[in-house]
C-alpha positions in Angstrom: 172.1 51.9 5.9 169.2 51.7 3.6 165.4 51.5 3.9 164.3 48.8 1.5 160.8 49.2 0.0 159.3 45.8 -0.7 156.2 45.2 -2.7 154.7 41.8 -2.0 151.6 39.7 -2.5 150.0 38.7 0.8 151.2 35.1 0.8 154.5 35.7 2.6 153.3 38.3 5.1 153.5 36.1 8.1 157.0 34.8 7.2 158.3 38.3 6.7 156.8 39.3 10.0 158.9 36.7 11.7 162.1 37.0 9.8 162.4 40.8 9.2 163.4 41.8 12.7 166.4 39.4 12.5 167.4 40.8 9.1 167.2 44.3 10.3 169.3 43.6 13.4 171.9 41.7 11.3 172.1 44.1 8.4 171.3 47.4 9.8 168.9 48.0 7.0 165.1 48.7 7.5 162.4 47.1 5.4 159.1 48.9 4.5 156.5 46.5 3.2 153.5 47.2 0.9 151.3 44.1 0.9 148.4 43.9 -1.6 146.7 41.6 -4.1 148.9 41.1 -7.2 146.6 43.0 -9.5 146.9 46.1 -7.3 150.7 45.8 -7.1 151.0 45.6 -10.8 148.8 48.7 -11.1 151.0 50.6 -8.7 154.1 49.7 -10.5 152.6 50.7 -13.8 151.6 54.1 -12.2 155.2 54.6 -11.2 155.2 53.7 -7.5 158.8 53.0 -6.3 160.0 49.7 -5.0 163.3 48.1 -4.3 162.2 44.5 -4.1 159.3 42.7 -5.7 157.9 39.5 -4.1 155.6 37.8 -6.5 154.9 34.6 -8.4 157.9 33.8 -10.5 156.0 34.0 -13.8 155.2 37.6 -13.1 158.9 38.3 -12.1 160.0 36.6 -15.4 157.9 39.1 -17.3 159.3 42.0 -15.3 162.8 40.8 -15.8 162.2 40.5 -19.6 160.8 44.0 -19.8 163.6 45.5 -17.7 161.6 46.3 -14.6 163.4 43.6 -12.5 167.0 42.6 -12.3 168.2 39.0 -12.9 171.0 39.5 -10.3 170.0 38.4 -6.8 166.7 36.7 -7.8 165.6 33.7 -5.7 162.7 31.3 -5.4 161.3 31.5 -1.8 158.8 28.6 -1.9 155.7 27.0 -3.3 152.2 27.8 -2.0 149.2 25.6 -2.7 145.5 26.6 -2.7 143.9 25.0 0.4 140.4 24.8 1.8 139.7 26.2 5.3 136.6 26.0 7.5 135.7 27.5 10.9 137.5 25.8 13.7 135.3 23.0 15.0 133.2 22.8 11.9 133.0 19.5 9.9 135.8 19.2 7.3 134.5 18.6 3.8 135.9 15.7 1.7 138.4 17.0 -0.9 139.7 13.6 -1.9 138.5 13.7 -5.5 137.3 16.2 -8.1 133.7 15.0 -7.6 134.1 15.3 -3.8 135.2 19.0 -4.2 132.2 19.6 -6.4 129.8 18.1 -3.9 131.4 20.0 -1.0 130.9 23.3 -2.9 127.3 22.5 -3.7 126.6 21.5 -0.1 128.0 24.7 1.3 125.8 27.6 2.3 128.5 30.0 1.1 132.0 29.6 -0.4 134.5 32.4 -0.4 137.7 33.1 -2.4 139.5 36.1 -3.8 138.1 38.0 -6.7 139.0 36.3 -10.0 141.6 38.4 -11.8 142.9 39.9 -8.6 145.0 37.0 -7.4 146.2 33.6 -8.9 144.1 31.7 -6.3 141.0 33.7 -6.9 141.3 33.3 -10.7 141.9 29.6 -10.4 139.0 28.8 -8.1 136.7 31.0 -10.2 137.6 29.0 -13.3 137.2 25.8 -11.3 133.6 26.7 -10.5 133.0 27.1 -14.2 134.9 23.9 -15.1 132.9 21.8 -12.6 129.7 23.1 -14.2 128.2 24.5 -10.9 128.4 28.2 -11.6 124.6 28.5 -12.0 123.9 26.4 -9.0 126.3 28.5 -6.9 124.7 31.8 -7.8 124.3 33.9 -4.7 126.5 31.6 -2.6 129.9 32.8 -3.7 131.7 35.6 -1.9 134.7 37.2 -3.4 137.1 38.5 -0.7 140.9 38.1 -0.3 141.9 36.2 2.8 143.8 39.2 4.3 141.1 41.7 3.4 138.2 40.2 5.4 137.9 36.7 3.9 139.4 35.0 7.0 136.9 36.8 9.3 134.0 35.6 7.2 135.1 32.0 7.4 135.8 32.4 11.1 132.3 33.8 11.8 130.7 31.0 9.7 129.2 33.4 7.2 131.2 31.5 4.6 131.4 27.7 5.3 134.4 27.0 3.1 137.2 29.3 2.0 139.8 28.6 -0.7 143.0 30.5 -0.2 146.8 30.2 -0.5 147.9 27.9 2.4 150.3 30.6 3.7 147.5 33.1 4.2 145.4 30.8 6.5 147.6 28.0 7.9 148.3 29.6 11.3 145.1 31.7 11.7 143.3 31.4 15.0 139.7 30.2 14.6 140.3 28.4 11.3 141.0 24.8 10.5 143.0 23.8 7.5 141.2 21.1 5.4 143.9 20.5 2.9 144.8 21.2 -0.7 142.7 20.5 -3.8 143.3 17.3 -5.6 146.3 17.4 -8.0 144.1 17.4 -11.1 142.4 20.7 -10.1 144.9 22.1 -7.7 147.1 25.2 -8.0 150.6 25.7 -6.7 152.2 29.1 -7.0 155.9 29.5 -7.0 156.9 32.7 -5.1 160.1 34.5 -5.7 161.8 37.8 -5.1 163.8 40.2 -7.3 165.4 43.6 -7.0 164.0 46.3 -9.3 166.1 47.9 -12.0 165.1 51.3 -10.6 166.2 50.6 -7.1 168.7 53.0 -5.6 169.8 50.4 -3.1 170.2 47.2 -5.1 172.9 45.7 -2.8 170.6 46.1 0.2 167.8 44.5 -1.8 170.0 41.6 -2.8 171.0 41.2 0.9 167.4 41.1 1.9 166.6 38.4 -0.7 169.6 36.3 0.3 168.6 36.5 3.9 165.1 35.3 3.2 166.3 32.6 0.9 168.9 31.3 3.4 168.4 27.6 4.1 168.8 28.4 7.8 165.3 29.9 7.6 163.6 27.1 5.8 161.7 26.0 8.9 160.1 29.4 9.2 158.9 29.2 5.5 157.6 25.6 6.1 155.7 26.8 9.2 154.3 29.6 7.2 152.8 27.4 4.5 155.5 27.5 1.9 156.8 24.2 0.6 160.5 24.0 -0.3 161.3 24.6 -4.0 162.5 21.5 -5.8 166.3 21.1 -5.9 167.6 20.6 -9.5 169.0 17.1 -10.0 172.5 16.9 -11.4 172.9 15.0 -14.6 
């Protein structure tokens, strides 16, 4: 049996933590995960780090498939993750019902936290949003850049940051945090997460089995609980 090396963004970490033991028992394979922000994963791949499975936004997987890094065979979409706001449990929840409400919530906050722009899709999106809303200057000194899984959650939980903007899956079931909700559609971001076997994998069949297990509709409730919405089902013509 094989040991599958999986490189993944942080969004599915909780889901994998719940489903992997069952996969390992059923298949006999083992899974070794490397979770990091997407920019770091891309750097590792460029430097030659080995992986059997990549779990990333589908637009990144598309590029890897086109360049020959990832295989088309066995690919799957795992779910959709929206950017959500979170606050410390028990703190007042800001109004996010409109673009103007989001702007005012940011301006009223002592500190706002999100991942470093350029390092993750959510961080890049919220960084651009601050610029688009025209509040970058007003927010000077009140923005903290930290991924949720690298200390961001703790800063919201402690109250050092009043509002955090992160992928729903990274914060939905975190003790000490309260989910406020997604950004309005006009300024929101939903990332489609997928999985693919690498072309260089020595155990592609095991990688495909891993993806098929994670994609199995029988596990949909686990993905839902972990903050991943179900991918749209194509309509027949």
